[in-house]
Structures are given as C-alpha cells and as structure tokens.
C-alpha positions in Angstrom: 0.0 0.0 0.0 1.4 3.3 -1.0 1.7 6.3 1.4 -1.2 8.0 -0.4 -3.5 5.0 -0.1 -2.6 4.7 3.6 -3.5 8.3 4.2 -6.9 7.9 2.5 -7.7 4.8 4.6 -7.0 6.6 7.8 -9.3 9.4 6.8 -12.1 7.0 5.9 -11.6 5.3 9.3 -11.9 8.6 11.1 -15.0 9.5 9.3 -16.6 6.2 10.1 -15.7 6.5 13.8 -17.2 10.1 13.9 -20.4 8.8 12.3 -20.7 6.0 14.8 -20.1 8.4 17.7 -22.8 10.8 16.3 -25.3 7.9 16.1 -24.5 6.8 19.6 -25.0 10.3 21.0 -28.3 10.7 19.1 -29.5 7.3 20.4 -28.6 8.2 24.0 -30.5 11.5 23.7 -33.6 9.7 22.3 -33.5 7.2 25.2 -33.2 10.0 27.8 -36.1 12.0 26.2 -38.3 8.9 26.2 -37.6 8.1 29.8 -38.3 11.7 30.9 -41.6 11.7 29.0 -42.8 8.4 30.6 -41.9 9.6 34.1 -43.6 12.9 33.5 -46.9 11.2 32.7 -46.8 9.2 35.8 -46.3 12.3 38.0 -49.0 14.3 36.2 -52.1 14.9 38.4 -55.6 14.1 37.1 -57.6 17.0 35.9 -60.5 18.4 37.9 -63.7 16.8 36.6 -65.6 20.0 36.8 -63.3 21.6 34.3 -63.0 18.6 32.0 -66.7 18.4 31.3 -67.2 15.1 33.2 -70.5 14.6 35.0 -70.7 15.9 38.6 -72.6 13.8 41.1 -75.3 15.2 43.3 -73.0 14.9 46.3 -70.8 17.5 44.7 -73.6 20.1 44.4 -73.2 23.0 46.7 -75.1 26.2 47.2 -72.8 27.9 44.8 -74.3 25.7 42.0 -77.7 27.3 42.3 -78.9 28.4 38.9 -79.7 32.0 38.2 -83.5 32.2 37.9 -85.3 35.0 36.1 -87.3 37.6 38.1 -90.4 37.2 35.9 -92.3 34.1 35.2 -94.9 33.0 32.7 -97.4 35.7 31.9 -95.5 38.3 33.8 -95.9 36.6 37.2 -93.5 37.8 39.9 -91.0 34.9 40.2 -89.4 36.3 43.3 -92.6 36.4 45.4 -92.5 33.5 47.9 -94.3 31.9 50.8 -92.2 29.5 52.7 -94.2 29.2 56.0 -93.7 25.7 57.3 -96.7 24.1 58.9 -96.8 20.5 60.0 -97.6 18.3 63.0 -94.4 19.5 64.7 -94.7 23.1 63.6 -98.2 24.4 64.3 -99.4 27.9 63.4 -99.0 30.5 66.2 -102.0 31.0 68.5 -102.5 34.5 67.1 -102.4 33.4 63.5 -105.0 35.3 61.3 -106.7 32.5 59.5 -109.0 34.7 57.4 -107.2 38.0 56.9 -106.0 37.5 53.4 -108.6 35.3 51.7 -110.4 35.6 48.5 -113.3 33.7 46.9 -112.5 31.4 44.0 -114.9 31.8 41.1 -117.3 28.9 40.7 -116.0 27.8 37.3 -112.8 26.7 39.1 -114.4 24.7 41.9 -115.7 21.2 42.2 -116.1 21.0 46.0 -117.8 22.7 48.8 -114.9 25.0 49.8 -114.0 28.1 47.8 -111.5 30.3 49.6 -107.8 30.7 49.1 -105.1 33.2 50.0 -105.6 36.1 47.5 -101.9 36.4 46.6 -101.7 32.6 45.9 -104.8 32.7 43.8 -103.1 34.9 41.2 -100.7 32.1 40.5 -103.2 29.3 40.9 -105.6 30.8 38.5 -102.9 31.3 35.9 -101.8 27.6 36.3 -105.4 26.3 36.0 -106.0 28.4 32.9 -102.8 27.2 31.3 -103.6 23.6 32.0 -107.2 23.9 30.6 -105.8 25.5 27.5 -104.0 22.2 26.7 -107.2 20.1 27.1 -110.3 20.2 24.9 -112.1 17.8 27.1 -113.5 19.5 30.3 -113.3 16.1 32.1 -109.5 16.5 32.0 -109.5 20.1 33.4 -108.0 21.1 36.7 -110.5 22.0 39.4 -109.9 23.1 43.0 -111.3 20.5 45.3 -110.3 21.7 48.8 -108.5 24.9 49.3 -108.6 26.9 52.6 -110.2 25.2 55.6 -111.2 27.0 58.8 -109.8 25.7 62.1 -113.3 24.2 62.9 -113.6 22.5 59.6 -110.1 20.9 60.0 -111.0 19.9 63.5 -114.2 18.1 62.3 -112.3 16.3 59.5 -109.6 15.2 61.9 -112.0 13.9 64.6 -113.9 12.0 61.9 -110.7 10.3 60.8 -109.9 9.4 64.5 -113.3 7.7 64.7 -112.5 5.7 61.6 -109.3 4.5 63.2 -111.0 3.7 66.5 -113.6 1.6 64.6 -110.7 -0.2 63.0 -109.6 -1.4 66.4 -106.9 1.1 67.4 -106.6 2.6 70.8 -107.3 6.3 71.4 -103.7 7.3 71.2 -103.0 5.1 68.2 -106.1 6.4 66.4 -105.1 10.0 66.9 -101.5 9.4 65.7 -102.7 7.4 62.7 -105.4 9.9 61.8 -102.8 12.7 61.8 -100.9 11.1 58.9 -104.1 11.3 56.8 -105.9 14.4 58.1 -103.6 16.9 59.9 -104.6 18.1 63.3 -106.3 21.6 63.3 -103.8 24.4 63.5 -101.2 22.2 61.9 -102.6 21.8 58.5 -101.5 23.7 55.4 -105.2 24.0 54.5 -105.5 26.4 57.4 -103.1 28.8 55.7 -104.8 29.1 52.3 -101.5 28.4 50.6 -102.4 24.9 49.5 -105.2 23.1 47.7 -106.4 19.6 46.8 -107.2 19.3 43.1 -110.0 17.3 41.4 -110.2 14.3 43.6 -108.5 13.4 46.9 -107.8 9.8 45.9 -104.8 7.8 44.7 -106.5 7.6 41.3 -105.6 11.2 40.6 -102.0 10.0 39.9 -103.2 8.3 36.7 -104.9 11.4 35.3 -103.8 13.8 32.6 -104.1 16.6 35.2 -101.5 15.0 37.5 -99.1 14.5 34.6 -99.4 18.1 33.6 -99.0 19.3 37.2 -95.8 17.3 37.6 -94.3 18.8 34.5 -95.5 22.4 34.9 -96.7 23.3 38.4 -93.3 24.7 39.4 -93.5 27.2 36.6 -96.4 28.7 38.6 -94.8 28.3 42.1 -96.4 25.1 43.2 -94.9 21.8 44.5 -96.3 18.4 45.3 -96.4 18.9 49.0 -96.4 15.3 50.2 -94.2 13.2 47.8 -94.2 9.4 47.9 -90.5 9.2 48.8 -90.7 11.8 51.6 -93.3 10.4 53.9 -90.8 9.8 56.7 -89.9 13.5 56.6 -93.3 15.1 56.1 -95.2 12.7 58.4 -98.0 12.6 55.9 -99.0 9.8 53.5 -98.4 10.4 49.8 -101.0 12.8 48.4 -100.8 13.1 44.6 -103.6 15.7 44.7 -102.2 18.2 47.2 -100.1 21.1 46.0 -98.5 24.0 47.9 -97.5 27.4 46.8 -93.9 28.3 47.6 -93.0 30.8 44.8 -91.8 30.2 41.3 -88.1 30.2 41.9 -88.4 28.2 45.1 -90.5 25.6 43.3 -88.0 25.3 40.5 -85.1 24.9 43.0 -87.0 22.4 45.1 -87.7 20.3 42.0 -84.1 20.5 41.0 -82.9 19.4 44.4 -85.7 16.8 44.9 -86.6 18.3 48.2 -89.8 18.5 50.2 -90.6 21.7 52.0 -89.2 20.5 55.4 -85.9 19.7 53.6 -85.8 22.9 51.6 -86.4 25.2 54.6 -83.6 23.5 56.5 -81.4 23.7 53.4 -81.9 27.5 53.2 -81.0 27.9 56.9 -77.7 26.2 56.3 -77.0 27.7 52.9 
C-alpha cells in the first residue's frame, strides 16, 4: 500500500468513527427523552372533573351551584314572590295566626267541591296555572279543578275527629287512632289547608295520579310556584301519606329549585337555613 493509499484509509476510518459516535449520541439523547416523558406522565395529576366536562354527582352540588332564575315568570308573574311558611304536626301555626285575613273567593268555574276560599296572593298564581292547563285540554273532564283549598280551624277539627273515629272503629286505641289519623288528616292548626297556601285538586284519591291533570302538574306546576307537598318518597320526613292531589304554593323560583334538588318543604327550609 502506498503512502497516499494509507492516508486515505486513515481518513475514511476517522469519518466512520465520527459517524458511529454521532449515532450513539443521538440514540442516547432519544432514550433520555423517552424516559423523561414516561416519568412525567406518571407524576401528572388528574384534571378536575368540573373543568374537564365530566358529569358531577349530586353529592358535589353546593349552594354555589344554584342556577340563576329570572325575576319574571310565565305571563309576567313575579317569580321572586314567595311563601315558605312551614306548617306540619311538629310546627303548628301560632296562636294569634290570622286565618281569614288575606282570603279571596275562588270563582265557581274553578271549583268542584264545597270550599271556595284561598289566599288572595296565591290565587293569582293558581288561576294562571289552571287556565294554562285547561288551554291544553279540549275535554273538560280533564280540566284542573280546585277540590279543597282553605279550611277553617273548625272544619279541619271536624275532619280530623272524623278520621280518628274511623281509626277507632278499625280497632286502634285512642292514642294510636289519633296518631294514625294525623298522617291522613292533619290536626287543626297544623294543616296547610288552614293557611290558604295549599289546595287539593279534582279528587283526593290515589287515582288522581293516573290522570292527565296530575301528569301536567308534575311537569308544569313549578312554573307557577307550586310543588307536590307530600311526595311518595318523603313520607318519613313530612309525616303525611303520599297525596298526589295536594299542591302547595312556595313561589316560582323556590318551586324550581325544590324540584331541581328533589326536596320537600321540610328539607328545603332546612337547606336554606344552612346555605
């Protein structure tokens, strides 16, 4: 091999070694980058479900999640007007309660019972609700009617005592009969009917649940400020049997919120206290 050939061979060898070194450096860098990326993913914290669009369970709902409701309801009704007076067997009306001071007479075309008085402020909303329901039904047999609105103290006393007699005739003791009767007909002074804020509609029987009127009420009553006062799944809280026909005025925005939270009035009043 001549001197020139030896020189060229050395140059080629050096070039080859440089290329190998470059390849090894690049490979090492690639391996280091890959390892870092893998370790970085393991240390990354999971994103908050509230910001990722994932569903939030009811347990995560707080008072800060309350929707913003409008001030005006259907037909210009004041959606902020409310009546949250709690009346039940444990919370009677005060001794000086004015039972008849704010009553008005319900027009005959809305009545299908013997009683015809209601709180005058509540009637504005109730009339709007009944008119709206009737507008959806051509058959008058499927119209909403007020069956039993305001009851005087004496009327409630008579109904309660009659229920006690039925329970006594069924074989219960006096104490048992009074307690059992109170789950069906509330004691006088402890009934929402004494306030004029509530009413029974059409027929005070379980069959009301299978009527078009009940279906409409379940879907639309809150828009007029009314709630099903004694739900089937809240009997242990209300102390009253399920009454599909009994609705209470609480105010439009309150009714919507109670429906959203699936709360009866006892729960909702407590919820507002702790909010």
